[in-house]
C-alpha positions in Angstrom: -0.1 -0.1 0.0 3.1 3.0 0.5 4.9 3.9 -1.8 8.2 5.2 -1.4 7.5 9.4 -3.1 3.9 10.7 -3.4 4.2 13.7 -6.3 2.2 16.7 -7.1 3.1 18.3 -10.4 2.4 22.1 -10.9 2.6 23.1 -14.2 2.8 27.4 -15.2 1.6 27.6 -18.7 1.2 31.1 -20.5 -0.3 32.0 -23.9 1.4 32.5 -27.2 -1.2 34.3 -29.1 -2.7 36.6 -26.7 -2.3 39.2 -23.6 -4.9 37.2 -21.8 -5.9 33.2 -21.2 -9.3 32.6 -21.9 -11.0 29.9 -21.0 -14.7 29.0 -20.5 -15.8 29.7 -17.0 -16.5 25.9 -16.2 -13.6 25.1 -17.5 -13.0 21.6 -15.9 -13.8 19.7 -19.0 -10.9 21.9 -20.3 -8.5 21.0 -18.1 -9.3 17.5 -18.2 -9.0 17.2 -21.6 -5.2 18.9 -21.0 -4.3 15.9 -18.6 -5.5 13.0 -21.3 -3.9 14.8 -24.2 -0.4 15.1 -22.8 -0.3 11.5 -21.8 1.3 8.9 -23.9 -1.5 7.5 -26.0 -1.6 3.7 -24.4 -1.8 4.8 -21.0 -4.4 7.9 -21.8 -6.4 5.1 -23.3 -6.2 3.1 -20.5 -6.7 5.7 -18.2 -9.7 6.8 -19.9 -11.5 2.9 -20.3 -10.3 1.1 -18.0 -8.5 2.8 -15.1 -9.0 0.5 -12.1 -12.2 -1.2 -11.9 -14.4 -2.4 -8.6 -17.6 -3.7 -9.6 -19.3 -0.9 -12.0 -16.9 1.9 -10.8 -13.9 2.7 -12.7 -11.5 4.9 -10.8 -9.2 6.9 -12.6 -7.2 7.9 -9.5 -6.2 11.7 -10.8 -7.2 14.4 -9.9 -6.5 18.2 -10.2 -7.1 22.1 -8.3 -9.2 24.9 -9.8 -6.7 26.9 -11.8 -4.7 29.6 -10.3 -3.6 32.8 -11.2 -5.0 36.3 -11.8 -8.2 36.3 -13.7 -11.0 38.7 -14.8 -14.4 36.9 -15.7 -16.5 38.3 -18.2 -19.8 37.5 -20.5 -19.0 33.8 -19.3 -15.4 33.8 -20.0 -12.5 33.8 -17.7 -9.8 35.3 -18.5 -5.9 34.8 -16.8 -4.0 37.8 -17.1 -0.7 35.9 -16.5 -1.0 33.0 -17.1 -2.1 29.7 -15.7 -1.3 27.2 -13.3 -2.4 23.7 -13.5 -1.6 21.5 -10.2 -2.5 17.6 -11.1 -2.2 14.9 -8.4 -2.2 11.0 -9.4 -2.0 7.5 -7.5 0.2 6.4 -10.7 3.4 8.1 -11.0 4.1 6.9 -14.4 0.4 9.1 -15.2 2.3 12.2 -13.7 5.9 11.1 -15.1 4.2 11.0 -18.4 2.7 14.4 -18.5 5.9 16.2 -17.2 7.9 14.4 -20.1 5.0 15.4 -22.9 5.6 19.1 -21.4 9.3 19.4 -21.5 9.1 18.3 -25.0 6.2 19.6 -27.1 7.0 23.4 -27.7 3.7 24.4 -27.8 0.0 23.0 -25.9 -3.4 23.1 -26.1 -6.0 24.3 -23.3 -9.5 24.4 -24.2 -8.7 26.3 -27.5 -5.8 28.4 -26.7 -2.6 27.6 -27.4 0.1 27.8 -24.6 3.7 27.7 -24.0 5.1 25.7 -21.0 7.0 28.1 -18.7 8.0 25.5 -15.9 6.8 22.0 -14.5 7.2 21.9 -10.8 7.3 19.0 -8.5 5.6 19.9 -5.3 7.1 18.6 -2.0 5.0 16.0 0.1 3.5 17.3 3.0 5.1 16.2 6.4 2.0 15.1 8.5 4.3 12.6 10.7 2.0 10.0 13.2 -1.0 12.9 13.0 -4.4 11.0 12.3 -6.2 14.5 12.6 -5.0 17.3 9.9 -6.6 20.3 8.8 -7.0 20.4 5.1 -8.7 23.2 2.8 -10.4 22.0 -0.4 -8.2 23.1 -3.5 -10.9 22.2 -5.7 -14.7 20.9 -4.6 -15.1 18.3 -3.0 -18.5 16.5 -4.1 -20.7 13.5 -2.4 -24.0 12.7 -4.2 -26.6 9.7 -4.4 -28.8 9.1 -7.4 -32.0 8.4 -6.2 -35.4 7.3 -7.7 -38.6 9.7 -7.5 -41.9 8.3 -7.2 -42.7 8.7 -11.1 -39.6 6.3 -11.7 -37.2 9.3 -13.0 -33.8 9.6 -11.5 -32.3 12.3 -9.8 -28.9 13.6 -8.4 -29.0 14.5 -5.1 -25.9 16.1 -3.1 -25.4 16.4 0.1 -23.6 18.8 2.1 -20.6 19.0 4.5 -23.5 19.6 7.3 -25.3 16.7 6.3 -24.1 12.7 7.8 -24.4 11.1 4.1 -21.4 13.5 3.7 -18.9 12.4 5.4 -20.2 8.8 5.3 -20.0 9.3 1.3 -16.6 9.9 2.1 -15.0 7.5 3.5 -17.4 4.8 1.7 -15.9 6.0 -1.5 -12.2 5.9 -0.3 -12.7 2.1 0.9 -14.0 1.2 -2.8 -10.7 3.5 -4.3 -8.2 0.7 -1.8 -10.3 -2.2 -2.8 -10.0 -1.5 -6.5 -6.1 -1.4 -6.1 -6.2 -4.7 -4.6 -5.4 -3.9 -0.6 -5.0 -6.4 1.2 -6.6 -5.2 4.1 -10.6 -4.8 4.7 -10.7 -0.9 4.5 -14.0 -1.1 6.6 -12.5 -2.1 9.7 -9.8 0.2 8.9 -11.7 3.0 8.4 -13.7 2.7 11.0 -13.9 6.4 13.1 -12.3 8.2 9.8 -14.2 11.5 8.7 -14.2 14.7 7.1 -15.8 17.2 8.8 -16.2 21.0 8.0 -14.5 23.7 10.5 -14.7 26.8 8.3 -17.2 26.1 5.3 -20.3 28.8 4.5 -22.6 28.7 1.6 -20.5 30.9 -0.3 -18.1 27.8 -0.7 -20.8 26.1 -2.7 -19.9 25.9 -5.8 -21.6 24.3 -9.1 -19.8 23.2 -11.9 -21.5 22.8 -15.4 -19.1 19.1 -16.7 -20.2 18.9 -20.3 -24.2 20.1 -19.7 -24.3 18.5 -16.7 -24.6 20.5 -13.1 -22.4 19.1 -10.6 -22.5 20.8 -7.3 -19.3 20.5 -4.7 -17.8 22.3 -1.7 -14.8 24.0 -0.9 -13.8 25.1 2.6 -11.7 24.1 5.8 -12.3 20.6 7.2 -10.8 18.3 10.1 -10.0 15.1 7.9 -9.2 12.0 10.1 -7.8 9.1 7.8 -5.2 6.4 9.1 -1.9 7.2 7.5 -1.7 4.5 4.0 -5.4 6.3 3.3 -4.3 9.7 3.8 -1.8 9.1 0.9 -4.9 7.9 -1.0 -7.0 10.5 -0.7 -4.3 12.6 -1.2 -3.1 11.9 -4.5 -6.6 10.6 -5.7 -9.2 13.1 -4.5 -11.9 13.0 -2.1 -15.3 12.2 -2.7 -16.4 11.2 -6.4 -15.9 12.8 -9.9 -12.3 13.6 -9.3 -10.7 13.0 -12.8 -13.5 16.1 -13.9 -11.5 18.4 -10.9 -13.3 17.4 -7.9 -11.6 16.5 -4.7 -8.2 17.6 -4.6 -7.1 19.1 -1.0 -4.1 20.6 0.9 -3.1 20.4 4.0 -3.0 23.2 6.7 -1.6 21.8 9.4 1.0 20.5 10.5 3.1 22.6 7.9 5.5 21.5 6.1 9.0 22.7 7.3 9.6 26.1 5.7 5.6 26.7 5.2 6.7 28.3 2.1 4.7 25.7 -0.5 7.8 26.7 -2.3 8.6 23.5 -4.9 11.4 21.3 -3.4 12.6 20.7 -7.2 11.7 22.8 -10.2 12.7 21.7 -14.2 13.0 24.7 -16.2 12.0 24.1 -20.1 15.4 23.1 -21.7 
């Protein structure tokens, strides 16, 4: 279950053809497409079509944060004024290595309809969490938990839970158990995860995020939480994301306490373009 090193990468892009990098306001699909288009073709097909399967679930085991950078919103578009930062996490180190290799070899890449140059690919440091099983974390992309219900008329309806409903934490932990099973961990996740939870510490209605993904409305929550997980499951959540729809840009989080030494958040390895 354990690996020697867990990685996240951070990519800095600048527009080649315009002063600003303009994307749809709901850009999750564009970023997901950026990830797949910068993977080896065979790996991209495997992640998209197969991934890590558990019954009828197919876990892609990667996620990404909301885009970083100074921006303005106008007429349903979001314009990044000084380039944009993409942060990607994954369980499979080969996936991150493939993205980094492709980005460093290509003079230009596309994000949505924008042609961009890659300014830098950086490897983020692993947070030093020690033996803590209770951590304070901040959602770097919305966390979503939902159930699909059948109405009395026979139609299906998706209900998205809030962090203040009991089903929220239950859904987070159940989803994490299924991820562990999809990886064929030789353990009993239900037993291991007894007493685990994700509960809100500083979450308000302003933290609710509504995302239009390819015409489907997905509701998730930002904010600050207390997370309690056994260490192997913490790293699984850190790499794969919390909750559902991770590969669509949901469930990435950062550790606020305990803080890494120095607390600067700087990369421990920076790989500039040749």
